C-alpha positions as CSV (number, residue, x, y, z in Angstrom):
1,M,0.0,-0.1,26.6
2,A,-1.0,1.3,29.8
3,S,-2.9,4.9,29.7
4,V,-1.4,8.3,30.8
5,D,-4.0,8.2,33.7
6,E,-2.8,4.7,34.8
7,C,0.8,6.1,34.6
8,R,-0.3,9.0,36.9
9,Q,-2.0,6.8,39.2
10,A,1.3,4.4,39.6
11,L,3.3,7.4,40.4
12,Q,0.5,8.7,42.8
13,D,0.5,4.9,44.4
14,L,4.3,5.1,44.7
15,A,4.3,8.5,46.3
16,D,1.5,7.2,48.8
17,R,3.8,4.1,49.3
18,L,6.9,6.4,50.3
19,D,4.8,8.7,52.3
20,R,3.7,5.8,54.6
21,N,7.4,4.8,55.0
22,A,9.1,8.1,54.9
23,E,11.1,7.9,57.8
24,T,12.5,4.5,56.6
25,V,13.3,5.9,53.2
26,R,14.9,9.2,54.7
27,E,17.2,6.8,56.5
28,R,18.1,5.2,53.7
29,V,18.1,8.0,51.0
30,D,18.6,11.6,52.0
31,L,17.9,13.3,49.1
32,D,16.2,16.7,48.0
33,R,16.2,16.5,43.9
34,T,14.1,17.1,41.1
35,L,12.8,14.2,39.0
36,A,11.3,13.7,35.7
37,C,9.7,10.5,34.7
38,R,9.4,10.1,30.9
39,I,6.9,7.7,29.4
40,T,8.7,6.7,26.0
41,D,5.7,5.2,24.3
42,L,3.1,7.8,25.5
43,D,5.3,10.6,24.7
44,T,4.6,12.1,27.9
45,A,6.1,13.0,31.3
46,F,5.8,13.8,35.0
47,H,7.9,15.5,37.2
48,G,8.5,16.1,40.9
49,R,10.7,16.1,44.0
50,I,12.3,13.5,46.1
51,A,12.4,15.3,49.6
52,D,12.5,14.0,53.0
53,G,11.7,10.4,52.0
54,R,8.8,11.4,49.8
55,L,7.7,11.9,46.4
56,V,6.1,15.3,46.1
57,E,4.5,17.7,44.0
58,M,4.0,15.3,41.0
59,T,2.6,17.0,38.3
60,D,2.2,16.4,34.4
61,G,4.9,17.5,32.0
62,D,8.5,17.1,31.7
63,D,11.4,19.2,33.7
64,P,14.4,19.1,31.4
65,K,16.5,20.5,34.1
66,A,15.6,17.6,36.9
67,K,18.5,16.2,38.5
68,I,17.3,12.5,38.4
69,A,15.4,11.6,35.2
70,L,13.8,8.0,34.8
71,S,12.7,6.5,31.1
72,T,10.8,3.8,30.5
73,S,7.5,2.7,28.7
74,S,4.0,3.0,30.4
75,D,3.6,-1.1,30.8
76,D,7.2,-1.1,32.5
77,L,6.2,2.1,34.8
78,V,3.4,0.4,36.1
79,A,4.8,-3.1,36.5
80,L,7.8,-1.4,38.5
81,V,5.4,0.4,41.1
82,R,3.4,-3.0,41.3
83,G,6.4,-4.8,42.2
84,E,6.1,-7.0,39.2
85,L,9.2,-5.7,37.4
86,D,12.7,-5.7,39.3
87,V,14.3,-2.5,38.8
88,T,17.7,-3.8,39.0
89,R,17.0,-6.0,36.0
90,A,15.0,-3.4,34.2
91,V,17.8,-1.2,34.3
92,A,20.5,-3.9,33.0
93,S,18.0,-4.8,30.0
94,R,17.7,-1.3,29.2
95,R,13.8,-1.4,29.9
96,V,14.6,1.7,32.2
97,S,17.0,4.4,32.1
98,I,18.0,6.3,35.2
99,K,20.1,9.6,34.6
100,A,21.7,11.1,37.6
101,S,24.8,12.2,39.0
102,P,27.3,9.4,40.3
103,F,26.4,10.7,43.8
104,D,22.7,10.5,43.4
105,L,22.8,6.9,41.6
106,M,24.8,5.6,44.6
107,K,22.1,6.9,47.0
108,L,19.2,5.6,44.7
109,R,20.8,2.4,44.6
110,K,19.9,2.1,48.3
111,L,16.4,1.9,47.5
112,L,16.8,-0.6,44.7
């Protein structure tokens, strides 16, 4: 099981990757939405925003009103960010759950 710090670092790595590729991401997914990432096996969460092709304002704690909510285990989160776990397969096998409006899911799908 990955630690809270490892999960936090994985999300920071993802934010850094999106930041480096913000222009490309923004062209594919034009969203400005709140995001919650819930780590089921650690009973913890992080929240922030997807805006202008970037993942910004990530901080500890849940946002129950987040427009997009991702739930997964700590190990699966780390594996997803490292590219070791295919997100489409993870969602299909219920290792990852993404709750969002149908419109947002369609936009997010462009990133998968």
